[in-house]
SEPALO-813357 format. One record per residue (C-alpha): residue number from 1; z negated, x negated, y. Coordinates in steps of 0.25 Angstrom, whole numbers. Layout:
// SEPALO-813357
 resi     Z     X     Y
  NUM     Z     X     Y
...
//
This chain:
// SEPALO-813357
 resi     Z     X     Y
    1  -376    15   351
    2  -364     7   355
    3  -365    -5   364
    4  -360    -5   378
    5  -347   -12   374
    6  -345    -3   362
    7  -331     3   360
    8  -329    17   364
    9  -326    20   350
   10  -340    16   346
   11  -337     4   337
   12  -343    -9   338
   13  -330   -16   342
   14  -332   -25   354
   15  -324   -23   366
   16  -316   -33   374
   17  -328   -36   383
   18  -334   -44   372
   19  -322   -54   373
   20  -327   -62   385
   21  -339   -66   376
   22  -330   -72   366
   23  -323   -85   366
   24  -311   -83   375
   25  -318   -82   388
   26  -328   -94   384
   27  -316  -102   380
   28  -309  -100   393
   29  -322  -104   400
   30  -324  -116   392
   31  -309  -121   394
   32  -311  -119   409
   33  -324  -126   409
   34  -321  -138   402
   35  -307  -140   396
   36  -307  -144   382
   37  -322  -144   381
   38  -323  -130   387
   39  -312  -125   379
   40  -320  -130   366
   41  -332  -123   371
   42  -324  -110   374
   43  -318  -111   360
   44  -332  -112   354
   45  -337  -100   361
   46  -325   -92   356
   47  -329   -92   342
   48  -344   -92   345
   49  -354   -81   347
   50  -351   -78   361
   51  -340   -67   356
   52  -338   -57   345
   53  -336   -63   331
   54  -321   -65   328
   55  -316   -66   343
   56  -308   -78   348
   57  -306   -83   361
   58  -301   -97   359
   59  -293  -105   369
   60  -287  -117   362
   61  -274  -118   370
   62  -273  -120   384
   63  -260  -111   385
   64  -266  -100   377
   65  -280   -98   382
   66  -283   -88   371
   67  -280   -97   360
   68  -270   -88   354
   69  -257   -92   346
   70  -243   -89   351
   71  -241   -78   341
   72  -254   -71   345
   73  -250   -71   359
   74  -236   -66   356
   75  -243   -54   348
   76  -251   -51   360
   77  -239   -50   369
   78  -232   -40   361
   79  -244   -30   364
   80  -249   -34   377
   81  -263   -30   380
   82  -273   -32   392
   83  -288   -33   391
   84  -290   -20   397
   85  -280   -12   388
   86  -286   -19   376
   87  -300   -15   379
   88  -296     0   382
   89  -288     2   370
   90  -299    -4   362
   91  -309     5   369
   92  -301    18   368
   93  -297    17   354
   94  -305    20   342
   95  -294    16   333
   96  -281     9   334
   97  -269    17   340
   98  -260    23   330
   99  -248    16   335
  100  -255     2   334
  101  -264     2   322
  102  -272   -10   322
  103  -263   -18   331
  104  -273   -24   339
  105  -282   -28   327
  106  -269   -33   321
  107  -265   -42   332
  108  -279   -47   334
  109  -280   -50   319
  110  -266   -57   319
  111  -268   -64   332
  112  -282   -69   330
  113  -287   -63   343
  114  -295   -52   338
  115  -308   -48   345
  116  -311   -39   333
  117  -308   -47   320
  118  -320   -51   311
  119  -316   -66   311
  120  -309   -76   321
  121  -297   -82   314
  122  -298   -94   324
  123  -312   -98   325
  124  -316  -109   335
  125  -324  -116   324
  126  -313  -123   316
  127  -321  -127   304
  128  -316  -115   295
  129  -303  -114   302
  130  -295  -119   290
  131  -303  -111   279
  132  -298   -97   276
  133  -290   -95   289
  134  -278   -90   281
  135  -286   -81   273
  136  -292   -74   285
  137  -279   -73   293
  138  -268   -71   283
  139  -257   -64   291
  140  -244   -65   282
  141  -236   -55   290
  142  -237   -63   303
  143  -230   -77   302
  144  -236   -81   316
  145  -250   -80   310
  146  -248   -93   302
  147  -242  -101   314
  148  -253   -96   323
  149  -264  -100   313
  150  -258  -114   311
  151  -257  -117   326
  152  -271  -112   329
  153  -277  -121   318
  154  -269  -133   323
  155  -274  -131   337
  156  -288  -129   333
  157  -288  -141   324
  158  -283  -149   335
  159  -294  -144   344
  160  -304  -148   334
  161  -299  -162   333
  162  -299  -164   348
  163  -313  -159   348
  164  -318  -168   338
  165  -311  -180   345
  166  -318  -176   358
  167  -331  -176   351
  168  -329  -189   345
  169  -326  -195   358
  170  -339  -190   364
  171  -346  -196   352
  172  -339  -209   354
  173  -341  -209   369
  174  -356  -208   366
  175  -356  -218   356
  176  -348  -228   364
  177  -355  -226   377
  178  -369  -221   375
  179  -373  -229   362
  180  -368  -243   368
  181  -374  -239   381
  182  -388  -237   374
  183  -386  -250   366
  184  -383  -257   378
  185  -395  -252   385
  186  -404  -255   373
  187  -399  -269   372
  188  -400  -272   387
  189  -415  -269   387
  190  -417  -276   374
  191  -409  -289   375
  192  -415  -301   382
  193  -407  -309   392
  194  -412  -324   392
  195  -413  -329   407
  196  -402  -339   410
  197  -413  -349   414
  198  -419  -349   400
  199  -406  -350   393
  200  -403  -362   401
  201  -416  -368   396
  202  -412  -366   382
  203  -400  -375   383
  204  -400  -389   379
  205  -398  -393   393
  206  -396  -407   399
  207  -405  -415   408
  208  -397  -421   419
  209  -402  -435   422
  210  -396  -443   434
  211  -397  -457   438
  212  -404  -461   451
  213  -391  -459   459
  214  -389  -445   454
  215  -378  -448   444
  216  -380  -442   430
  217  -386  -451   420
  218  -385  -440   409
  219  -386  -426   405
  220  -396  -427   394
  221  -396  -417   383
  222  -403  -416   369
  223  -390  -412   364
  224  -377  -420   367
  225  -368  -408   364
  226  -376  -398   373
  227  -378  -405   386
  228  -380  -394   397
  229  -383  -395   411
  230  -386  -383   419
  231  -383  -379   433
  232  -394  -373   441
  233  -386  -365   451
  234  -372  -360   452
  235  -371  -368   465
  236  -369  -380   456
  237  -356  -374   451
  238  -344  -374   460
  239  -338  -361   465
  240  -325  -364   458
  241  -332  -365   444
  242  -340  -352   446
  243  -327  -345   450
  244  -319  -351   438
  245  -330  -347   429
  246  -329  -332   434
  247  -314  -333   434
  248  -314  -337   419
  249  -325  -329   414
  250  -330  -318   422
  251  -324  -315   436
  252  -333  -303   438
  253  -345  -310   435
  254  -353  -307   447
  255  -350  -292   446
  256  -350  -288   432
  257  -363  -284   424
  258  -363  -295   415
  259  -351  -290   406
  260  -337  -284   409
  261  -331  -272   402
  262  -317  -276   407
  263  -320  -290   403
  264  -322  -286   389
  265  -310  -278   389
  266  -302  -289   395
  267  -307  -299   384
  268  -302  -289   373
  269  -289  -288   380
  270  -287  -303   382
  271  -291  -305   367
  272  -280  -296   363
  273  -270  -301   373
  274  -273  -316   372
  275  -277  -317   386
  276  -289  -325   392
  277  -302  -320   397
  278  -315  -315   390
  279  -323  -303   391
  280  -337  -309   393
  281  -343  -311   407
  282  -350  -324   411
  283  -363  -317   408
  284  -359  -313   394
  285  -354  -327   392
  286  -367  -332   397
  287  -375  -323   387
  288  -366  -328   376
  289  -368  -343   379
  290  -383  -341   382
  291  -386  -334   369
  292  -377  -342   360
  293  -371  -329   354
  294  -356  -329   353
  295  -353  -321   341
  296  -341  -311   341
  297  -348  -298   340
  298  -349  -285   347
  299  -364  -286   346
  300  -364  -299   353
  301  -355  -295   364
  302  -363  -282   367
  303  -376  -290   368
  304  -369  -300   377
  305  -365  -289   386
  306  -379  -283   386
  307  -385  -296   389
  308  -375  -300   400
  309  -378  -287   407
  310  -393  -289   406
  311  -391  -303   411
  312  -383  -299   423
  313  -394  -288   427
  314  -405  -299   426
  315  -399  -311   432
  316  -390  -314   444
  317  -376  -318   442
  318  -378  -332   448
  319  -388  -335   437
  320  -379  -329   426
  321  -367  -338   431
  322  -376  -350   431
  323  -381  -347   417
  324  -366  -345   413
  325  -362  -359   418
  326  -373  -366   412
  327  -371  -360   398
  328  -355  -360   397
  329  -349  -370   388
  330  -337  -377   393
  331  -333  -386   381
  332  -335  -401   380
  333  -349  -398   376
  334  -351  -394   391
  335  -362  -383   392
  336  -363  -377   406
  337  -355  -380   419
  338  -362  -393   423
  339  -358  -400   410
  340  -344  -393   410
  341  -341  -399   424
  342  -345  -412   419
  343  -338  -411   405
  344  -324  -407   411
  345  -324  -413   425
  346  -336  -423   427
  347  -341  -414   438
  348  -353  -406   442
  349  -350  -391   442
  350  -351  -390   457
  351  -339  -399   458
  352  -329  -391   450
  353  -317  -386   457
  354  -309  -374   454
  355  -299  -381   444
  356  -310  -387   436
  357  -319  -375   436
  358  -307  -367   430
  359  -307  -377   418
  360  -322  -376   416
  361  -322  -360   417
  362  -311  -359   407
  363  -318  -368   397
  364  -329  -357   394
  365  -319  -348   387
  366  -315  -359   377
  367  -323  -371   379
  368  -315  -380   370
  369  -301  -374   370
  370  -300  -373   385
  371  -304  -388   387
  372  -292  -395   394
  373  -295  -407   385
  374  -293  -398   372
  375  -282  -388   376
  376  -275  -391   389
  377  -266  -379   389
  378  -277  -369   386
  379  -286  -375   396
  380  -275  -374   407
  381  -273  -359   403
  382  -288  -356   404
  383  -288  -364   418
  384  -276  -356   423
  385  -284  -343   419
  386  -297  -347   426
  387  -290  -352   439
  388  -281  -339   440
  389  -294  -331   438
  390  -300  -339   449
  391  -289  -336   458
  392  -288  -321   455
  393  -303  -319   458
  394  -301  -326   471
  395  -309  -339   468
  396  -298  -348   471
  397  -286  -346   481
  398  -272  -345   477
  399  -269  -358   483
  400  -281  -364   475
  401  -276  -358   462
  402  -262  -364   464
  403  -268  -378   467
  404  -277  -378   455
  405  -274  -388   444
  406  -280  -390   430
  407  -290  -401   431
  408  -292  -413   422
  409  -305  -413   414
  410  -313  -424   408
  411  -311  -429   394
  412  -319  -421   384
  413  -333  -425   382
  414  -331  -436   392
  415  -343  -430   399
  416  -353  -431   387
  417  -357  -446   388
  418  -366  -449   376
  419  -380  -450   380
  420  -384  -465   378
  421  -397  -469   371
  422  -402  -475   384
  423  -400  -461   391
  424  -407  -454   380
  425  -419  -463   382
  426  -418  -461   397
  427  -418  -446   395
  428  -431  -447   387
  429  -438  -456   398
  430  -433  -446   408
  431  -439  -434   401
  432  -452  -441   399
  433  -453  -444   414
  434  -450  -429   417
  435  -460  -424   407
  436  -470  -433   414
  437  -467  -426   427
  438  -467  -412   421
  439  -453  -409   419
  440  -446  -406   406
  441  -431  -407   402
  442  -430  -392   400
  443  -435  -390   414
  444  -425  -400   420
  445  -413  -394   413
  446  -417  -379   415
  447  -419  -381   430
  448  -407  -390   432
  449  -415  -402   436
  450  -409  -416   435
  451  -416  -429   433
  452  -413  -441   442
  453  -417  -454   436
  454  -421  -467   442
  455  -410  -474   433
  456  -399  -481   441
  457  -385  -478   435
  458  -380  -492   439
  459  -393  -498   432
  460  -391  -490   420
  461  -376  -495   419
  462  -380  -509   422
  463  -391  -508   410
  464  -381  -503   400
  465  -370  -514   404
  466  -380  -525   403
  467  -385  -521   390
  468  -372  -519   384
  469  -366  -532   389
  470  -377  -540   384
  471  -380  -533   371
  472  -365  -531   367
  473  -365  -541   356
  474  -380  -540   352
  475  -386  -533   340
  476  -387  -518   342
  477  -402  -518   337
  478  -406  -524   351
  479  -411  -515   361
  480  -410  -519   375
  481  -419  -511   384
  482  -417  -512   399
  483  -425  -505   410
  484  -423  -507   425
  485  -434  -502   435
  486  -434  -502   451
  487  -446  -510   454
  488  -449  -502   467
  489  -450  -489   460
  490  -450  -490   445
  491  -437  -482   444
  492  -430  -485   431
  493  -416  -489   435
  494  -410  -493   421
  495  -415  -489   407
  496  -408  -495   395
  497  -416  -492   382
  498  -408  -500   372
  499  -398  -496   361
  500  -407  -489   351
  501  -415  -476   350
  502  -428  -482   356
  503  -430  -483   371
  504  -433  -498   373
  505  -434  -496   388
  506  -446  -487   385
  507  -452  -494   372
  508  -462  -505   374
  509  -459  -519   369
  510  -465  -532   370
  511  -457  -540   381
  512  -463  -554   380
  513  -463  -563   392
  514  -457  -553   401
  515  -471  -548   403
  516  -476  -562   408
  517  -474  -558   423
  518  -485  -548   422
  519  -495  -560   419
  520  -490  -567   431
  521  -493  -555   440
  522  -507  -554   434
  523  -510  -568   438
  524  -505  -565   452
  525  -514  -553   453
  526  -525  -562   450
  527  -521  -573   460
  528  -514  -582   451
  529  -500  -586   456
  530  -487  -590   450
  531  -490  -604   453
  532  -502  -605   443
  533  -500  -613   431
  534  -504  -610   417
  535  -504  -617   403
  536  -490  -614   398
  537  -491  -624   386
  538  -486  -620   372
  539  -496  -617   361
  540  -509  -612   368
  541  -521  -604   363
  542  -523  -594   374
  543  -535  -584   372
  544  -536  -588   358
  545  -522  -586   354
  546  -511  -597   352
  547  -498  -595   361
  548  -486  -603   363
  549  -473  -603   372
  550  -459  -601   367
  551  -452  -613   361
  552  -447  -622   372
  553  -455  -616   383
  554  -463  -626   391
  555  -469  -625   405
  556  -464  -638   412
  557  -470  -652   411
  558  -485  -646   412
  559  -485  -633   403
  560  -500  -632   406
  561  -497  -629   420
  562  -486  -619   419
  563  -483  -611   432
  564  -481  -596   431
  565  -466  -597   436
  566  -463  -607   425
  567  -470  -599   415
  568  -463  -587   419
  569  -449  -594   419
  570  -451  -601   405
  571  -460  -589   399
  572  -471  -598   395
  573  -480  -590   386
  574  -493  -598   387
  575  -493  -598   402
  576  -493  -583   403
  577  -503  -582   391
  578  -512  -590   399
  579  -510  -582   412
  580  -513  -569   405
  581  -525  -575   398
  582  -530  -579   412
  583  -527  -566   419
  584  -531  -557   408
  585  -521  -550   398
  586  -526  -536   403
  587  -523  -541   418
  588  -509  -544   414
  589  -508  -530   408
  590  -514  -524   420
  591  -503  -531   429
  592  -492  -526   420
  593  -497  -512   422
  594  -498  -514   437
  595  -483  -518   437
  596  -478  -506   430
  597  -481  -508   415
  598  -487  -495   409
  599  -501  -495   406
  600  -501  -486   394
  601  -492  -481   383
  602  -493  -471   372
  603  -493  -477   358
  604  -487  -471   345
  605  -500  -463   343
  606  -500  -456   356
  607  -511  -465   362
  608  -510  -471   376
  609  -513  -486   376
  610  -511  -497   385
  611  -497  -504   386
  612  -501  -518   388
  613  -513  -518   378
  614  -517  -515   364
  615  -522  -502   359
  616  -536  -506   364
  617  -531  -509   378
  618  -532  -524   376
  619  -522  -534   381
  620  -520  -548   376
  621  -513  -561   381
  622  -500  -557   374
  623  -497  -548   386
  624  -493  -560   393
  625  -482  -562   383
  626  -477  -547   383
  627  -483  -543   370
  628  -487  -529   374
  629  -475  -520   374
  630  -469  -514   387
  631  -457  -505   389
  632  -444  -511   396
  633  -445  -501   407
  634  -460  -504   409
  635  -457  -519   409
  636  -446  -517   420
  637  -455  -509   428
  638  -467  -519   427
  639  -458  -530   432
  640  -454  -520   444
  641  -469  -521   447
  642  -468  -536   447
  643  -456  -535   456
  644  -463  -528   468
  645  -478  -526   465
  646  -476  -511   464
  647  -479  -503   451
  648  -470  -491   448
  649  -469  -482   436
  650  -455  -483   430
  651  -448  -470   430
  652  -434  -464   426
  653  -435  -450   433
  654  -433  -451   448
  655  -432  -436   451
  656  -428  -422   447
  657  -418  -415   455
  658  -412  -401   455
  659  -397  -398   454
  660  -396  -399   469
  661  -401  -413   469
  662  -415  -409   475
  663  -426  -417   470
  664  -436  -409   462
  665  -446  -420   459
  666  -446  -435   462
  667  -453  -444   452
  668  -452  -458   459
  669  -466  -464   457
  670  -473  -471   468
  671  -475  -486   466
  672  -489  -493   466
  673  -494  -507   470
  674  -493  -514   457
  675  -503  -526   458
  676  -516  -521   465
  677  -517  -512   477
  678  -510  -521   487
  679  -495  -519   487
  680  -493  -532   495
  681  -501  -540   485
  682  -494  -533   473
  683  -480  -536   479
  684  -484  -550   480
  685  -489  -551   466
  686  -475  -546   462
  687  -468  -556   470
  688  -476  -568   464
  689  -473  -563   450
  690  -458  -561   454
  691  -458  -575   459
  692  -463  -580   445
  693  -450  -574   439
  694  -440  -577   449
  695  -433  -589   441
  696  -433  -583   427
  697  -420  -576   427
  698  -413  -588   433
  699  -419  -597   423
  700  -412  -588   412
  701  -399  -586   419
  702  -403  -572   422
  703  -403  -572   437
  704  -396  -561   444
  705  -383  -561   453
  706  -384  -565   467
  707  -396  -573   466
  708  -404  -560   466
  709  -419  -563   464
  710  -425  -558   451
  711  -438  -560   443
  712  -437  -559   428
  713  -444  -563   415
  714  -439  -564   400
  715  -447  -560   388
  716  -446  -561   373
  717  -456  -555   363
  718  -455  -561   349
  719  -454  -554   335
  720  -467  -560   329
  721  -464  -558   315
  722  -451  -566   316
  723  -455  -578   323
  724  -446  -583   334
  725  -438  -570   336
  726  -440  -560   347
  727  -443  -545   347
  728  -440  -542   361
  729  -433  -549   373
  730  -434  -545   388
  731  -430  -549   402
  732  -436  -542   414
  733  -433  -545   429
  734  -432  -538   442
  735  -427  -539   456
  736  -432  -531   468
  737  -423  -520   464
  738  -424  -519   449
  739  -433  -523   437
  740  -426  -524   424
  741  -432  -526   410
  742  -423  -529   397
  743  -430  -529   383
  744  -423  -531   370
  745  -427  -528   356
  746  -421  -527   342
  747  -424  -513   337
  748  -422  -514   322
  749  -428  -507   310
  750  -433  -520   305
  751  -440  -531   314
  752  -429  -540   319
  753  -429  -551   330
  754  -422  -548   343
  755  -409  -557   340
  756  -395  -557   346
  757  -382  -556   339
  758  -382  -570   335
  759  -396  -569   330
  760  -403  -577   341
  761  -416  -572   347
  762  -415  -564   360
  763  -424  -568   372
  764  -427  -562   385
  765  -418  -570   393
  766  -406  -567   383
  767  -400  -553   381
  768  -412  -546   389
  769  -410  -556   401
  770  -395  -554   401
  771  -396  -539   401
  772  -406  -540   412
  773  -397  -549   420
  774  -385  -540   419
  775  -392  -528   422
  776  -399  -533   434
  777  -386  -539   440
  778  -378  -526   438
  779  -389  -517   443
  780  -391  -526   456
  781  -377  -529   459
  782  -374  -524   473
  783  -389  -522   476
  784  -396  -530   487
  785  -402  -543   483
  786  -417  -541   485
  787  -427  -552   486
  788  -441  -552   480
  789  -453  -552   488
  790  -458  -566   492
  791  -471  -569   485
  792  -483  -572   492
  793  -489  -583   483
  794  -501  -578   475
  795  -511  -590   470
  796  -503  -602   465
  797  -488  -599   468
  798  -482  -612   464
  799  -487  -622   453
  800  -495  -633   459
  801  -492  -647   455
  802  -500  -653   443
  803  -513  -660   445
  804  -508  -673   440
  805  -501  -684   447
  806  -488  -682   440
  807  -475  -683   448
  808  -471  -669   454
  809  -457  -672   449
  810  -462  -670   435
  811  -466  -656   439
  812  -454  -646   437
  813  -453  -634   446
  814  -456  -622   438
  815  -445  -614   445
  816  -435  -624   440
  817  -439  -623   426
  818  -429  -615   418
  819  -434  -607   407
  820  -430  -611   393
  821  -437  -602   384
  822  -426  -591   384
  823  -413  -600   385
  824  -404  -595   374
  825  -399  -610   372
  826  -412  -617   370
  827  -423  -606   368
  828  -430  -606   354
  829  -435  -592   350
  830  -450  -591   353
  831  -461  -582   351
  832  -468  -577   364
  833  -477  -567   357
  834  -473  -569   343
  835  -479  -578   332
  836  -482  -592   337
  837  -480  -604   328
  838  -494  -603   324
  839  -502  -591   322
  840  -513  -585   332
  841  -526  -592   331
  842  -536  -585   322
  843  -548  -578   328
  844  -540  -577   341
  845  -545  -562   342
  846  -531  -557   344
  847  -529  -550   331
  848  -535  -536   336
  849  -526  -536   348
  850  -514  -539   339
  851  -517  -527   330
  852  -519  -518   342
  853  -506  -522   348
  854  -499  -519   335
  855  -505  -505   335
  856  -498  -502   349
  857  -485  -511   348
  858  -476  -509   336
  859  -469  -522   341
  860  -479  -529   332
  861  -476  -529   317
  862  -491  -527   314
  863  -491  -513   320
  864  -494  -502   310
  865  -491  -489   317
  866  -492  -476   309
  867  -480  -471   316
  868  -471  -482   313
  869  -463  -486   325
  870  -452  -493   318
  871  -448  -480   311
  872  -435  -476   317
  873  -438  -461   315
  874  -450  -461   324
  875  -451  -457   338
  876  -442  -465   348
  877  -454  -466   357
  878  -462  -473   346
  879  -462  -488   346
  880  -449  -493   338
  881  -448  -505   330
  882  -452  -516   339
  883  -452  -530   333
  884  -464  -538   334
  885  -477  -541   327
  886  -492  -543   330
  887  -491  -558   331
  888  -483  -557   344
  889  -495  -553   352
  890  -502  -567   349
  891  -490  -576   347
  892  -489  -589   354
  893  -474  -590   357
  894  -464  -581   365
  895  -450  -582   368
  896  -451  -585   383
//
């Protein structure tokens, strides 16, 4: 009928044994278990379903674990009770005692500690605390009740606030750590990191080209502002430079994961305090430089950190350090440490000392502002900071630190010498050769390879000086092209392509009488020596075409018996035309090929055609007068074959080396016997040809210093449509050490004659000869005087006496006859291959050859090329405006 805990009186009132199931015991346990959190749990249990409805067991103050007010505690002290007594009295009495009616109930009601009340005046849930509290607990007779209520409400409100703050912190911690962490992980696996090697390939890097002695010719780049040379290994950078870089940017580079939390904090502090130092690591800076993203945003910074962390996990620190040094910008248009060392100190990175390194390392922070040439004070302050960091990190000693001095730097942009027109053309020829060998420019720059050319720095300077001195007062429209080749190897030692956009060293031009020695060599191959005589008289019909000599040119007292030496010295056209007619024009072309003139060329239509022939492969007599265009470098190389009887291909690229100087590939070609299979016979043919040209330079006053032996020949090609004026003028000659050709033309939009500043015609022995002489003397100065091989006579070596009984005194020795055709004082402009004083004979059968030549040679005015070669907007590799006309090929007169 009654439960086991029913009161003895039989009521439903719970006993004290129910109290442990209430909130007080749980609150104590919660407080003991977890401090504030446990107390909160206990408080929750106090008002929960664990105890009878209406009971309280809060413990909200550490000094009063029951959570009672001071007034309530005082009331309890007036009527002390212990747990046992309280329980017995409640069990034994069925009603309150007469002397204390309702006292206990009254205290419980007033003190808020009733185990029997129907409601809890201090519920643990504070949501309804302020609503109707006064209505339920209205005690006007007890002034302490209001004080107690206000204090309880205040404490409970404070506790509610702290609980809210605590929960807010938990949420903030979750959002601040878990969410960014999740985003970081997602970005890490989503973002791609470009390999440093691929980044390097995307740069507009420079191609390092060196002279044959290893000195730098230029660091070619497609963009003058963005020249960049890459280091291939950290060993190319001095230890001082590496340490200075870390001291300035990232002292913990080798130990951090790609970013630095303390560095970011330090950067914020420095920004606020005006101090120095950034928050980005070197890895982060590399990411910024390589991606080109430098916007000031949290997103950019966050992605930069992610990429830096991923890069550090994927690549070793040396690779990242090298990539950083290759991408850092140091001011003065210097990208990368190699260019920076050159721009500021004219050194290689491996040569930088601690003081110089501190300057460069400090430049990355503010590339222009920290430049000593821009702001000396700021630069010194930055230098002081870097050197101090080097000392504090143990990279320099205290003694070294004290002895350091701020170094002097070069003038701004002194390192950026403008690339000359000549160097641009040299670069193009180099790239062409390398591509023929299977190399590309990108491969060279990305692998840190360097090109060593055959060019001699002394020869290049000599060529520049000779051209500038001779042509200083001459019209700018004149283009002097000079090429010098080593006869033994074909190595190009000097390459000067002219003043304008065309590469006149490479472009083919008719060179006039400079081609005549190949006719001589053809006769020697067939057994006809230089003592043979030919008809050199003026105005002849040869092979059906009328030809003549230059005005004033004759061949002694008996021009019909003109020896090869004299015909060469005086440049007697008819004698060489008769020789070519006897030997065969095609044989002359073959001899030139054997000496080193290219056999084929690619025309404007992309077709491969012969060089010394028309489009059908036919060669006519005008080959003796140099009517078929050849390039200046080919002419110099062909003369090199005449010098020693060995044929070699002219080349500019000697070898490709790596950064350590080790040869990756050598391109020096092997020479071949030029004329026939016997090297001895070939050399002797060359010696005989050389003998025929030995006196030409002296006759024109172009002999070399120190009585140095030399063989040479002049040439002039006329501008046919303007009678008596020239289109090109040339001078070619060699010693055993060097073979040099100089060719001048006048490149204008309209066809103009090759005239000097005074309006006079220019001939081969004039400005071309003067340039040739100055260059040869300068280049050969200090070099050993070498003699030519003595010729073993082939056929008739000397001119035999005439068959008549005339006195020998009337015969003039050929070697003593001075050429008169090119003397500036008495020479009359002539037409070697231009129109004669009379037109070609009708029915000579040459018109078809003339038209064929026009199709291949824009030097002739009759040419009608669909791709107009005179159009300046056309490709530079197309034949430019070259003065001449179709009549030249069959003209009777020449200049020399």
